[in-house]
C-alpha positions as CSV (number, residue, x, y, z in Angstrom):
1,M,69.1,34.6,-0.7
2,G,67.3,36.7,-2.9
3,R,69.5,39.2,-5.5
4,T,67.1,41.9,-5.2
5,K,68.4,43.8,-2.8
6,V,69.2,46.9,-4.7
7,V,66.5,46.8,-7.4
8,G,63.5,45.4,-5.1
9,I,60.9,44.9,-6.8
10,A,62.5,45.5,-10.4
11,G,64.5,42.2,-9.7
12,R,61.7,40.5,-11.4
13,F,63.5,41.7,-15.0
14,G,66.9,39.9,-13.8
15,P,69.9,41.2,-15.7
16,R,67.7,42.7,-18.6
17,Y,67.4,46.2,-19.4
18,G,70.5,47.9,-17.4
19,S,70.4,48.3,-13.8
20,S,70.1,52.2,-14.1
21,V,66.6,51.6,-16.0
22,R,65.7,49.5,-13.4
23,K,66.2,51.5,-10.7
24,K,64.1,54.5,-12.3
25,W,61.3,52.0,-12.9
26,R,61.2,50.4,-9.3
27,D,61.2,54.4,-8.4
28,I,58.0,55.0,-11.0
29,V,56.1,51.7,-9.7
30,V,56.9,52.0,-6.0
31,R,55.5,56.1,-5.7
32,R,52.5,55.1,-8.4
33,Y,51.4,52.5,-5.5
34,E,51.8,54.8,-2.4
35,S,48.8,55.7,-0.2
36,Y,48.6,59.9,-0.9
37,Y,46.3,62.1,1.5
38,C,43.4,62.6,-1.0
39,P,42.8,66.2,-1.4
40,F,39.2,66.5,-0.9
41,C,38.3,64.5,2.1
42,G,41.9,65.0,3.6
43,L,42.5,61.3,5.2
44,R,45.6,58.9,3.5
45,V,44.1,56.5,1.3
46,K,45.0,54.4,-2.1
47,M,44.3,56.5,-4.8
48,K,43.3,54.8,-8.5
49,R,44.8,55.8,-11.5
50,I,42.0,55.7,-14.2
51,S,44.3,57.3,-17.0
52,V,47.6,59.1,-17.7
53,G,47.1,62.2,-14.6
54,I,43.5,61.0,-13.6
55,W,42.8,59.7,-10.4
56,S,40.4,58.9,-8.1
57,C,40.1,58.3,-4.0
58,S,38.8,55.2,-3.1
59,K,37.2,56.6,0.0
60,C,35.2,59.3,-1.2
61,G,35.1,58.7,-4.8
62,R,36.0,61.9,-6.4
63,T,37.8,62.6,-9.1
64,F,40.3,64.9,-10.1
65,T,43.8,65.5,-11.8
66,G,47.0,64.9,-11.0
67,G,50.7,64.0,-12.1
68,A,50.9,60.4,-14.5
69,Y,52.8,58.5,-11.7
70,Q,51.4,59.9,-8.8
71,P,48.1,62.1,-7.5
72,I,50.0,65.2,-6.6
73,S,52.3,66.7,-9.1
74,S,55.5,69.1,-8.1
75,L,54.3,71.1,-10.8
76,K,51.0,72.3,-9.9
């Protein structure tokens, strides 16, 4: 039985750093690697993060700006 039921991928840190920090880190990593709709081609694909806030669509190759951890920022 694994011990990562609550923290998921952050279970690799074990008991280090505290549970709330590991849960916040887990949420960021899960959102970062999700599939999103491309604002240009409209397909749901994996976006590649080039740098902080700079994203590239793997299908159409367009580069655009977005959030730090996800392509579509709620602040726009």
